[in-house]
mmCIF file of the N, C-alpha and C atoms, coordinates in Angstrom:
data_MODEL
# 
_entry.id   MODEL 
# 
loop_
_atom_site.group_PDB 
_atom_site.id 
_atom_site.type_symbol 
_atom_site.label_atom_id 
_atom_site.label_alt_id 
_atom_site.label_comp_id 
_atom_site.label_asym_id 
_atom_site.label_entity_id 
_atom_site.label_seq_id 
_atom_site.pdbx_PDB_ins_code 
_atom_site.Cartn_x 
_atom_site.Cartn_y 
_atom_site.Cartn_z 
_atom_site.occupancy 
_atom_site.B_iso_or_equiv 
_atom_site.pdbx_formal_charge 
_atom_site.auth_seq_id 
_atom_site.auth_comp_id 
_atom_site.auth_asym_id 
_atom_site.auth_atom_id 
_atom_site.pdbx_PDB_model_num 
ATOM 1   N N  . MET A 1 1  ? -16.160 20.261 -8.848  1.00 0.00 ? 1  MET A N  1 
ATOM 2   C CA . MET A 1 1  ? -16.876 21.361 -9.430  1.00 0.00 ? 1  MET A CA 1 
ATOM 3   C C  . MET A 1 1  ? -16.348 21.633 -10.847 1.00 0.00 ? 1  MET A C  1 
ATOM 4   N N  . ARG A 1 2  ? -14.984 21.246 -11.173 1.00 0.00 ? 2  ARG A N  1 
ATOM 5   C CA . ARG A 1 2  ? -14.434 21.489 -12.379 1.00 0.00 ? 2  ARG A CA 1 
ATOM 6   C C  . ARG A 1 2  ? -15.063 20.751 -13.537 1.00 0.00 ? 2  ARG A C  1 
ATOM 7   N N  . ARG A 1 3  ? -15.559 19.481 -13.238 1.00 0.00 ? 3  ARG A N  1 
ATOM 8   C CA . ARG A 1 3  ? -16.066 18.738 -14.306 1.00 0.00 ? 3  ARG A CA 1 
ATOM 9   C C  . ARG A 1 3  ? -17.623 19.044 -14.554 1.00 0.00 ? 3  ARG A C  1 
ATOM 10  N N  . ARG A 1 4  ? -18.245 19.321 -13.599 1.00 0.00 ? 4  ARG A N  1 
ATOM 11  C CA . ARG A 1 4  ? -19.650 19.436 -13.703 1.00 0.00 ? 4  ARG A CA 1 
ATOM 12  C C  . ARG A 1 4  ? -20.276 20.885 -13.578 1.00 0.00 ? 4  ARG A C  1 
ATOM 13  N N  . GLY A 1 5  ? -19.370 21.748 -13.018 1.00 0.00 ? 5  GLY A N  1 
ATOM 14  C CA . GLY A 1 5  ? -19.709 23.089 -12.766 1.00 0.00 ? 5  GLY A CA 1 
ATOM 15  C C  . GLY A 1 5  ? -20.135 23.394 -11.375 1.00 0.00 ? 5  GLY A C  1 
ATOM 16  N N  . ARG A 1 6  ? -20.101 24.615 -11.073 1.00 0.00 ? 6  ARG A N  1 
ATOM 17  C CA . ARG A 1 6  ? -20.079 25.132 -9.611  1.00 0.00 ? 6  ARG A CA 1 
ATOM 18  C C  . ARG A 1 6  ? -21.348 24.740 -8.880  1.00 0.00 ? 6  ARG A C  1 
ATOM 19  N N  . LYS A 1 7  ? -22.502 24.977 -9.633  1.00 0.00 ? 7  LYS A N  1 
ATOM 20  C CA . LYS A 1 7  ? -23.829 24.778 -8.929  1.00 0.00 ? 7  LYS A CA 1 
ATOM 21  C C  . LYS A 1 7  ? -23.966 23.256 -8.633  1.00 0.00 ? 7  LYS A C  1 
ATOM 22  N N  . ARG A 1 8  ? -23.526 22.391 -9.546  1.00 0.00 ? 8  ARG A N  1 
ATOM 23  C CA . ARG A 1 8  ? -23.748 20.946 -9.355  1.00 0.00 ? 8  ARG A CA 1 
ATOM 24  C C  . ARG A 1 8  ? -22.782 20.441 -8.161  1.00 0.00 ? 8  ARG A C  1 
ATOM 25  N N  . GLY A 1 9  ? -21.608 21.087 -8.110  1.00 0.00 ? 9  GLY A N  1 
ATOM 26  C CA . GLY A 1 9  ? -20.597 20.802 -7.066  1.00 0.00 ? 9  GLY A CA 1 
ATOM 27  C C  . GLY A 1 9  ? -20.993 21.107 -5.782  1.00 0.00 ? 9  GLY A C  1 
ATOM 28  N N  . LEU A 1 10 ? -21.729 22.179 -5.676  1.00 0.00 ? 10 LEU A N  1 
ATOM 29  C CA . LEU A 1 10 ? -22.354 22.751 -4.417  1.00 0.00 ? 10 LEU A CA 1 
ATOM 30  C C  . LEU A 1 10 ? -23.517 21.970 -3.990  1.00 0.00 ? 10 LEU A C  1 
ATOM 31  N N  . VAL A 1 11 ? -24.344 21.410 -4.950  1.00 0.00 ? 11 VAL A N  1 
ATOM 32  C CA . VAL A 1 11 ? -25.325 20.481 -4.614  1.00 0.00 ? 11 VAL A CA 1 
ATOM 33  C C  . VAL A 1 11 ? -24.879 19.306 -4.022  1.00 0.00 ? 11 VAL A C  1 
ATOM 34  N N  . ALA A 1 12 ? -23.807 18.692 -4.699  1.00 0.00 ? 12 ALA A N  1 
ATOM 35  C CA . ALA A 1 12 ? -23.146 17.443 -4.203  1.00 0.00 ? 12 ALA A CA 1 
ATOM 36  C C  . ALA A 1 12 ? -22.708 17.543 -2.827  1.00 0.00 ? 12 ALA A C  1 
ATOM 37  N N  . VAL A 1 13 ? -22.020 18.713 -2.431  1.00 0.00 ? 13 VAL A N  1 
ATOM 38  C CA . VAL A 1 13 ? -21.497 18.774 -1.155  1.00 0.00 ? 13 VAL A CA 1 
ATOM 39  C C  . VAL A 1 13 ? -22.745 19.021 0.003   1.00 0.00 ? 13 VAL A C  1 
ATOM 40  N N  . ALA A 1 14 ? -23.606 19.737 -0.553  1.00 0.00 ? 14 ALA A N  1 
ATOM 41  C CA . ALA A 1 14 ? -24.744 19.952 0.399   1.00 0.00 ? 14 ALA A CA 1 
ATOM 42  C C  . ALA A 1 14 ? -25.406 18.534 0.632   1.00 0.00 ? 14 ALA A C  1 
ATOM 43  N N  . HIS A 1 15 ? -25.509 17.710 -0.379  1.00 0.00 ? 15 HIS A N  1 
ATOM 44  C CA . HIS A 1 15 ? -26.027 16.438 -0.256  1.00 0.00 ? 15 HIS A CA 1 
ATOM 45  C C  . HIS A 1 15 ? -25.434 15.546 0.649   1.00 0.00 ? 15 HIS A C  1 
ATOM 46  N N  . SER A 1 16 ? -23.957 15.609 0.661   1.00 0.00 ? 16 SER A N  1 
ATOM 47  C CA . SER A 1 16 ? -23.116 14.805 1.578   1.00 0.00 ? 16 SER A CA 1 
ATOM 48  C C  . SER A 1 16 ? -23.332 15.292 2.914   1.00 0.00 ? 16 SER A C  1 
ATOM 49  N N  . LEU A 1 17 ? -23.471 16.628 3.189   1.00 0.00 ? 17 LEU A N  1 
ATOM 50  C CA . LEU A 1 17 ? -23.648 17.064 4.422   1.00 0.00 ? 17 LEU A CA 1 
ATOM 51  C C  . LEU A 1 17 ? -24.988 16.786 5.028   1.00 0.00 ? 17 LEU A C  1 
ATOM 52  N N  . LEU A 1 18 ? -26.024 16.751 4.116   1.00 0.00 ? 18 LEU A N  1 
ATOM 53  C CA . LEU A 1 18 ? -27.320 16.310 4.646   1.00 0.00 ? 18 LEU A CA 1 
ATOM 54  C C  . LEU A 1 18 ? -27.318 14.853 5.047   1.00 0.00 ? 18 LEU A C  1 
ATOM 55  N N  . LEU A 1 19 ? -26.724 14.040 4.278   1.00 0.00 ? 19 LEU A N  1 
ATOM 56  C CA . LEU A 1 19 ? -26.645 12.624 4.702   1.00 0.00 ? 19 LEU A CA 1 
ATOM 57  C C  . LEU A 1 19 ? -25.973 12.366 6.058   1.00 0.00 ? 19 LEU A C  1 
ATOM 58  N N  . VAL A 1 20 ? -24.940 13.200 6.377   1.00 0.00 ? 20 VAL A N  1 
ATOM 59  C CA . VAL A 1 20 ? -24.207 12.939 7.625   1.00 0.00 ? 20 VAL A CA 1 
ATOM 60  C C  . VAL A 1 20 ? -25.073 13.502 8.741   1.00 0.00 ? 20 VAL A C  1 
ATOM 61  N N  . VAL A 1 21 ? -25.781 14.700 8.539   1.00 0.00 ? 21 VAL A N  1 
ATOM 62  C CA . VAL A 1 21 ? -26.762 15.306 9.540   1.00 0.00 ? 21 VAL A CA 1 
ATOM 63  C C  . VAL A 1 21 ? -27.773 14.128 9.771   1.00 0.00 ? 21 VAL A C  1 
ATOM 64  N N  . TYR A 1 22 ? -28.437 13.608 8.637   1.00 0.00 ? 22 TYR A N  1 
ATOM 65  C CA . TYR A 1 22 ? -29.546 12.659 8.814   1.00 0.00 ? 22 TYR A CA 1 
ATOM 66  C C  . TYR A 1 22 ? -29.199 11.582 9.793   1.00 0.00 ? 22 TYR A C  1 
ATOM 67  N N  . HIS A 1 23 ? -28.004 10.886 9.417   1.00 0.00 ? 23 HIS A N  1 
ATOM 68  C CA . HIS A 1 23 ? -27.690 9.783  10.040  1.00 0.00 ? 23 HIS A CA 1 
ATOM 69  C C  . HIS A 1 23 ? -27.338 10.206 11.574  1.00 0.00 ? 23 HIS A C  1 
ATOM 70  N N  . LEU A 1 24 ? -26.736 11.243 11.663  1.00 0.00 ? 24 LEU A N  1 
ATOM 71  C CA . LEU A 1 24 ? -26.511 11.743 13.292  1.00 0.00 ? 24 LEU A CA 1 
ATOM 72  C C  . LEU A 1 24 ? -27.699 11.828 13.869  1.00 0.00 ? 24 LEU A C  1 
ATOM 73  N N  . LEU A 1 25 ? -28.674 12.617 13.472  1.00 0.00 ? 25 LEU A N  1 
ATOM 74  C CA . LEU A 1 25 ? -30.010 12.685 14.102  1.00 0.00 ? 25 LEU A CA 1 
ATOM 75  C C  . LEU A 1 25 ? -30.907 11.292 14.239  1.00 0.00 ? 25 LEU A C  1 
ATOM 76  N N  . GLN A 1 26 ? -30.728 10.529 13.201  1.00 0.00 ? 26 GLN A N  1 
ATOM 77  C CA . GLN A 1 26 ? -31.579 9.197  13.371  1.00 0.00 ? 26 GLN A CA 1 
ATOM 78  C C  . GLN A 1 26 ? -30.919 8.398  14.343  1.00 0.00 ? 26 GLN A C  1 
ATOM 79  N N  . ARG A 1 27 ? -29.618 8.354  14.717  1.00 0.00 ? 27 ARG A N  1 
ATOM 80  C CA . ARG A 1 27 ? -28.943 7.556  15.615  1.00 0.00 ? 27 ARG A CA 1 
ATOM 81  C C  . ARG A 1 27 ? -28.798 8.207  16.904  1.00 0.00 ? 27 ARG A C  1 
ATOM 82  N N  . GLY A 1 28 ? -28.975 9.498  16.990  1.00 0.00 ? 28 GLY A N  1 
ATOM 83  C CA . GLY A 1 28 ? -28.803 10.129 18.230  1.00 0.00 ? 28 GLY A CA 1 
ATOM 84  C C  . GLY A 1 28 ? -27.450 10.258 18.756  1.00 0.00 ? 28 GLY A C  1 
ATOM 85  N N  . SER A 1 29 ? -26.501 10.174 17.710  1.00 0.00 ? 29 SER A N  1 
ATOM 86  C CA . SER A 1 29 ? -25.146 10.278 18.211  1.00 0.00 ? 29 SER A CA 1 
ATOM 87  C C  . SER A 1 29 ? -24.417 11.594 18.043  1.00 0.00 ? 29 SER A C  1 
ATOM 88  N N  . GLU A 1 30 ? -23.381 11.923 18.594  1.00 0.00 ? 30 GLU A N  1 
ATOM 89  C CA . GLU A 1 30 ? -22.655 13.244 18.343  1.00 0.00 ? 30 GLU A CA 1 
ATOM 90  C C  . GLU A 1 30 ? -21.544 13.041 17.206  1.00 0.00 ? 30 GLU A C  1 
ATOM 91  N N  . TYR A 1 31 ? -21.426 14.062 16.424  1.00 0.00 ? 31 TYR A N  1 
ATOM 92  C CA . TYR A 1 31 ? -20.389 14.119 15.438  1.00 0.00 ? 31 TYR A CA 1 
ATOM 93  C C  . TYR A 1 31 ? -19.083 13.990 16.208  1.00 0.00 ? 31 TYR A C  1 
ATOM 94  N N  . ARG A 1 32 ? -18.070 13.129 15.437  1.00 0.00 ? 32 ARG A N  1 
ATOM 95  C CA . ARG A 1 32 ? -16.904 12.832 15.840  1.00 0.00 ? 32 ARG A CA 1 
ATOM 96  C C  . ARG A 1 32 ? -15.912 12.893 14.732  1.00 0.00 ? 32 ARG A C  1 
ATOM 97  N N  . ASP A 1 33 ? -15.126 13.863 14.706  1.00 0.00 ? 33 ASP A N  1 
ATOM 98  C CA . ASP A 1 33 ? -14.141 14.217 13.556  1.00 0.00 ? 33 ASP A CA 1 
ATOM 99  C C  . ASP A 1 33 ? -13.110 12.993 13.701  1.00 0.00 ? 33 ASP A C  1 
ATOM 100 N N  . LEU A 1 34 ? -12.930 12.284 12.650  1.00 0.00 ? 34 LEU A N  1 
ATOM 101 C CA . LEU A 1 34 ? -11.909 11.163 12.486  1.00 0.00 ? 34 LEU A CA 1 
ATOM 102 C C  . LEU A 1 34 ? -10.384 11.629 12.334  1.00 0.00 ? 34 LEU A C  1 
ATOM 103 N N  . GLY A 1 35 ? -10.469 12.937 11.853  1.00 0.00 ? 35 GLY A N  1 
ATOM 104 C CA . GLY A 1 35 ? -9.042  13.431 11.446  1.00 0.00 ? 35 GLY A CA 1 
ATOM 105 C C  . GLY A 1 35 ? -8.817  13.443 9.937   1.00 0.00 ? 35 GLY A C  1 
ATOM 106 N N  . ARG A 1 36 ? -8.054  14.293 9.510   1.00 0.00 ? 36 ARG A N  1 
ATOM 107 C CA . ARG A 1 36 ? -7.987  14.545 8.069   1.00 0.00 ? 36 ARG A CA 1 
ATOM 108 C C  . ARG A 1 36 ? -6.860  13.403 7.504   1.00 0.00 ? 36 ARG A C  1 
ATOM 109 N N  . ASP A 1 37 ? -6.239  12.579 8.271   1.00 0.00 ? 37 ASP A N  1 
ATOM 110 C CA . ASP A 1 37 ? -5.544  11.345 7.890   1.00 0.00 ? 37 ASP A CA 1 
ATOM 111 C C  . ASP A 1 37 ? -6.117  10.135 8.209   1.00 0.00 ? 37 ASP A C  1 
ATOM 112 N N  . PHE A 1 38 ? -7.435  10.048 8.360   1.00 0.00 ? 38 PHE A N  1 
ATOM 113 C CA . PHE A 1 38 ? -8.152  8.806  8.685   1.00 0.00 ? 38 PHE A CA 1 
ATOM 114 C C  . PHE A 1 38 ? -8.109  7.742  7.569   1.00 0.00 ? 38 PHE A C  1 
ATOM 115 N N  . LEU A 1 39 ? -8.304  8.150  6.434   1.00 0.00 ? 39 LEU A N  1 
ATOM 116 C CA . LEU A 1 39 ? -8.348  7.255  5.232   1.00 0.00 ? 39 LEU A CA 1 
ATOM 117 C C  . LEU A 1 39 ? -6.721  6.704  5.014   1.00 0.00 ? 39 LEU A C  1 
ATOM 118 N N  . ASP A 1 40 ? -5.794  7.594  5.189   1.00 0.00 ? 40 ASP A N  1 
ATOM 119 C CA . ASP A 1 40 ? -4.375  7.214  5.127   1.00 0.00 ? 40 ASP A CA 1 
ATOM 120 C C  . ASP A 1 40 ? -4.103  6.151  6.041   1.00 0.00 ? 40 ASP A C  1 
ATOM 121 N N  . ARG A 1 41 ? -4.525  6.326  7.254   1.00 0.00 ? 41 ARG A N  1 
ATOM 122 C CA . ARG A 1 41 ? -4.308  5.336  8.466   1.00 0.00 ? 41 ARG A CA 1 
ATOM 123 C C  . ARG A 1 41 ? -4.987  4.002  8.112   1.00 0.00 ? 41 ARG A C  1 
ATOM 124 N N  . MET A 1 42 ? -6.309  4.121  7.484   1.00 0.00 ? 42 MET A N  1 
ATOM 125 C CA . MET A 1 42 ? -7.054  2.801  7.408   1.00 0.00 ? 42 MET A CA 1 
ATOM 126 C C  . MET A 1 42 ? -6.390  1.956  6.177   1.00 0.00 ? 42 MET A C  1 
ATOM 127 N N  . ARG A 1 43 ? -5.738  2.639  5.332   1.00 0.00 ? 43 ARG A N  1 
ATOM 128 C CA . ARG A 1 43 ? -5.146  1.777  4.162   1.00 0.00 ? 43 ARG A CA 1 
ATOM 129 C C  . ARG A 1 43 ? -3.651  2.071  4.062   1.00 0.00 ? 43 ARG A C  1 
ATOM 130 N N  . ALA A 1 44 ? -2.951  2.151  4.977   1.00 0.00 ? 44 ALA A N  1 
ATOM 131 C CA . ALA A 1 44 ? -1.653  2.355  5.022   1.00 0.00 ? 44 ALA A CA 1 
ATOM 132 C C  . ALA A 1 44 ? -0.831  1.311  4.260   1.00 0.00 ? 44 ALA A C  1 
ATOM 133 N N  . ASP A 1 45 ? -1.086  -0.015 4.299   1.00 0.00 ? 45 ASP A N  1 
ATOM 134 C CA . ASP A 1 45 ? -0.358  -0.872 3.640   1.00 0.00 ? 45 ASP A CA 1 
ATOM 135 C C  . ASP A 1 45 ? -0.593  -0.766 2.090   1.00 0.00 ? 45 ASP A C  1 
ATOM 136 N N  . HIS A 1 46 ? -1.738  -0.320 1.706   1.00 0.00 ? 46 HIS A N  1 
ATOM 137 C CA . HIS A 1 46 ? -1.981  -0.143 0.309   1.00 0.00 ? 46 HIS A CA 1 
ATOM 138 C C  . HIS A 1 46 ? -1.175  1.010  -0.221  1.00 0.00 ? 46 HIS A C  1 
ATOM 139 N N  . LEU A 1 47 ? -1.198  2.160  0.437   1.00 0.00 ? 47 LEU A N  1 
ATOM 140 C CA . LEU A 1 47 ? -0.298  3.181  0.188   1.00 0.00 ? 47 LEU A CA 1 
ATOM 141 C C  . LEU A 1 47 ? 1.193   2.950  -0.026  1.00 0.00 ? 47 LEU A C  1 
ATOM 142 N N  . VAL A 1 48 ? 1.752   1.958  0.933   1.00 0.00 ? 48 VAL A N  1 
ATOM 143 C CA . VAL A 1 48 ? 3.210   1.659  0.950   1.00 0.00 ? 48 VAL A CA 1 
ATOM 144 C C  . VAL A 1 48 ? 3.427   1.042  -0.367  1.00 0.00 ? 48 VAL A C  1 
ATOM 145 N N  . ARG A 1 49 ? 2.408   -0.058 -0.638  1.00 0.00 ? 49 ARG A N  1 
ATOM 146 C CA . ARG A 1 49 ? 2.697   -0.986 -1.942  1.00 0.00 ? 49 ARG A CA 1 
ATOM 147 C C  . ARG A 1 49 ? 2.532   0.044  -3.058  1.00 0.00 ? 49 ARG A C  1 
ATOM 148 N N  . TYR A 1 50 ? 1.541   0.880  -3.259  1.00 0.00 ? 50 TYR A N  1 
ATOM 149 C CA . TYR A 1 50 ? 1.390   1.753  -4.313  1.00 0.00 ? 50 TYR A CA 1 
ATOM 150 C C  . TYR A 1 50 ? 2.777   2.660  -4.500  1.00 0.00 ? 50 TYR A C  1 
ATOM 151 N N  . HIS A 1 51 ? 3.202   3.293  -3.594  1.00 0.00 ? 51 HIS A N  1 
ATOM 152 C CA . HIS A 1 51 ? 4.420   4.179  -3.721  1.00 0.00 ? 51 HIS A CA 1 
ATOM 153 C C  . HIS A 1 51 ? 5.476   3.383  -3.988  1.00 0.00 ? 51 HIS A C  1 
ATOM 154 N N  . MET A 1 52 ? 5.637   2.229  -3.479  1.00 0.00 ? 52 MET A N  1 
ATOM 155 C CA . MET A 1 52 ? 7.013   1.349  -3.826  1.00 0.00 ? 52 MET A CA 1 
ATOM 156 C C  . MET A 1 52 ? 6.895   0.900  -5.213  1.00 0.00 ? 52 MET A C  1 
ATOM 157 N N  . LYS A 1 53 ? 5.663   0.609  -5.824  1.00 0.00 ? 53 LYS A N  1 
ATOM 158 C CA . LYS A 1 53 ? 5.487   0.157  -7.049  1.00 0.00 ? 53 LYS A CA 1 
ATOM 159 C C  . LYS A 1 53 ? 5.730   1.323  -8.074  1.00 0.00 ? 53 LYS A C  1 
ATOM 160 N N  . ARG A 1 54 ? 5.314   2.479  -7.560  1.00 0.00 ? 54 ARG A N  1 
ATOM 161 C CA . ARG A 1 54 ? 5.652   3.617  -8.390  1.00 0.00 ? 54 ARG A CA 1 
ATOM 162 C C  . ARG A 1 54 ? 7.054   4.119  -8.582  1.00 0.00 ? 54 ARG A C  1 
ATOM 163 N N  . LEU A 1 55 ? 7.612   3.998  -7.467  1.00 0.00 ? 55 LEU A N  1 
ATOM 164 C CA . LEU A 1 55 ? 9.110   4.373  -7.388  1.00 0.00 ? 55 LEU A CA 1 
ATOM 165 C C  . LEU A 1 55 ? 9.877   3.260  -8.189  1.00 0.00 ? 55 LEU A C  1 
ATOM 166 N N  . GLN A 1 56 ? 9.596   2.049  -8.246  1.00 0.00 ? 56 GLN A N  1 
ATOM 167 C CA . GLN A 1 56 ? 10.211  1.058  -9.031  1.00 0.00 ? 56 GLN A CA 1 
ATOM 168 C C  . GLN A 1 56 ? 9.961   1.189  -10.476 1.00 0.00 ? 56 GLN A C  1 
ATOM 169 N N  . GLN A 1 57 ? 8.902   1.711  -10.854 1.00 0.00 ? 57 GLN A N  1 
ATOM 170 C CA . GLN A 1 57 ? 8.611   2.072  -12.240 1.00 0.00 ? 57 GLN A CA 1 
ATOM 171 C C  . GLN A 1 57 ? 9.278   3.326  -12.683 1.00 0.00 ? 57 GLN A C  1 
ATOM 172 N N  . LEU A 1 58 ? 9.821   4.047  -11.839 1.00 0.00 ? 58 LEU A N  1 
ATOM 173 C CA . LEU A 1 58 ? 10.611  5.138  -12.138 1.00 0.00 ? 58 LEU A CA 1 
ATOM 174 C C  . LEU A 1 58 ? 12.194  4.764  -12.115 1.00 0.00 ? 58 LEU A C  1 
ATOM 175 N N  . GLY A 1 59 ? 12.464  3.586  -11.926 1.00 0.00 ? 59 GLY A N  1 
ATOM 176 C CA . GLY A 1 59 ? 13.761  3.150  -11.912 1.00 0.00 ? 59 GLY A CA 1 
ATOM 177 C C  . GLY A 1 59 ? 14.632  3.077  -10.639 1.00 0.00 ? 59 GLY A C  1 
ATOM 178 N N  . LEU A 1 60 ? 13.868  3.251  -9.484  1.00 0.00 ? 60 LEU A N  1 
ATOM 179 C CA . LEU A 1 60 ? 14.507  3.418  -8.409  1.00 0.00 ? 60 LEU A CA 1 
ATOM 180 C C  . LEU A 1 60 ? 14.488  2.098  -7.480  1.00 0.00 ? 60 LEU A C  1 
ATOM 181 N N  . THR A 1 61 ? 15.521  1.850  -6.791  1.00 0.00 ? 61 THR A N  1 
ATOM 182 C CA . THR A 1 61 ? 15.386  0.658  -5.835  1.00 0.00 ? 61 THR A CA 1 
ATOM 183 C C  . THR A 1 61 ? 14.757  0.993  -4.580  1.00 0.00 ? 61 THR A C  1 
ATOM 184 N N  . VAL A 1 62 ? 13.871  0.254  -4.052  1.00 0.00 ? 62 VAL A N  1 
ATOM 185 C CA . VAL A 1 62 ? 13.372  0.592  -2.753  1.00 0.00 ? 62 VAL A CA 1 
ATOM 186 C C  . VAL A 1 62 ? 13.556  -0.529 -1.659  1.00 0.00 ? 62 VAL A C  1 
ATOM 187 N N  . ASN A 1 63 ? 13.923  -0.095 -0.587  1.00 0.00 ? 63 ASN A N  1 
ATOM 188 C CA . ASN A 1 63 ? 14.015  -0.785 0.585   1.00 0.00 ? 63 ASN A CA 1 
ATOM 189 C C  . ASN A 1 63 ? 13.235  -0.118 1.697   1.00 0.00 ? 63 ASN A C  1 
ATOM 190 N N  . VAL A 1 64 ? 12.437  -0.917 2.163   1.00 0.00 ? 64 VAL A N  1 
ATOM 191 C CA . VAL A 1 64 ? 11.354  -0.449 3.394   1.00 0.00 ? 64 VAL A CA 1 
ATOM 192 C C  . VAL A 1 64 ? 11.738  -1.124 4.607   1.00 0.00 ? 64 VAL A C  1 
ATOM 193 N N  . ALA A 1 65 ? 11.763  -0.150 5.728   1.00 0.00 ? 65 ALA A N  1 
ATOM 194 C CA . ALA A 1 65 ? 11.978  -0.863 7.040   1.00 0.00 ? 65 ALA A CA 1 
ATOM 195 C C  . ALA A 1 65 ? 11.111  -0.123 7.959   1.00 0.00 ? 65 ALA A C  1 
ATOM 196 N N  . PRO A 1 66 ? 10.493  -0.690 8.899   1.00 0.00 ? 66 PRO A N  1 
ATOM 197 C CA . PRO A 1 66 ? 9.559   -0.049 9.832   1.00 0.00 ? 66 PRO A CA 1 
ATOM 198 C C  . PRO A 1 66 ? 10.354  1.040  10.700  1.00 0.00 ? 66 PRO A C  1 
ATOM 199 N N  . ALA A 1 67 ? 9.539   2.125  10.959  1.00 0.00 ? 67 ALA A N  1 
ATOM 200 C CA . ALA A 1 67 ? 10.179  3.258  11.756  1.00 0.00 ? 67 ALA A CA 1 
ATOM 201 C C  . ALA A 1 67 ? 10.516  2.751  13.098  1.00 0.00 ? 67 ALA A C  1 
ATOM 202 N N  . THR A 1 68 ? 11.403  2.999  13.844  1.00 0.00 ? 68 THR A N  1 
ATOM 203 C CA . THR A 1 68 ? 11.465  2.859  15.277  1.00 0.00 ? 68 THR A CA 1 
ATOM 204 C C  . THR A 1 68 ? 10.890  3.887  16.030  1.00 0.00 ? 68 THR A C  1 
ATOM 205 N N  . ALA A 1 69 ? 10.134  3.609  17.155  1.00 0.00 ? 69 ALA A N  1 
ATOM 206 C CA . ALA A 1 69 ? 9.459   4.587  17.994  1.00 0.00 ? 69 ALA A CA 1 
ATOM 207 C C  . ALA A 1 69 ? 10.235  5.240  18.875  1.00 0.00 ? 69 ALA A C  1 
# 
């Protein structure tokens, strides 16, 4: 909304919601919330590489080890 204005932003959000509702009704399925960290989980390896590269650009040495459960 900052770039294009409040009204256009609201229309864009309404359009997104309309598409979701349309596809749910068309397929006859129920809405299932994937969680707010869904995209982070889907691209976890990308995020690790990005943040490692960013820290190295800032002059830090990075060692990554998997967390133990």
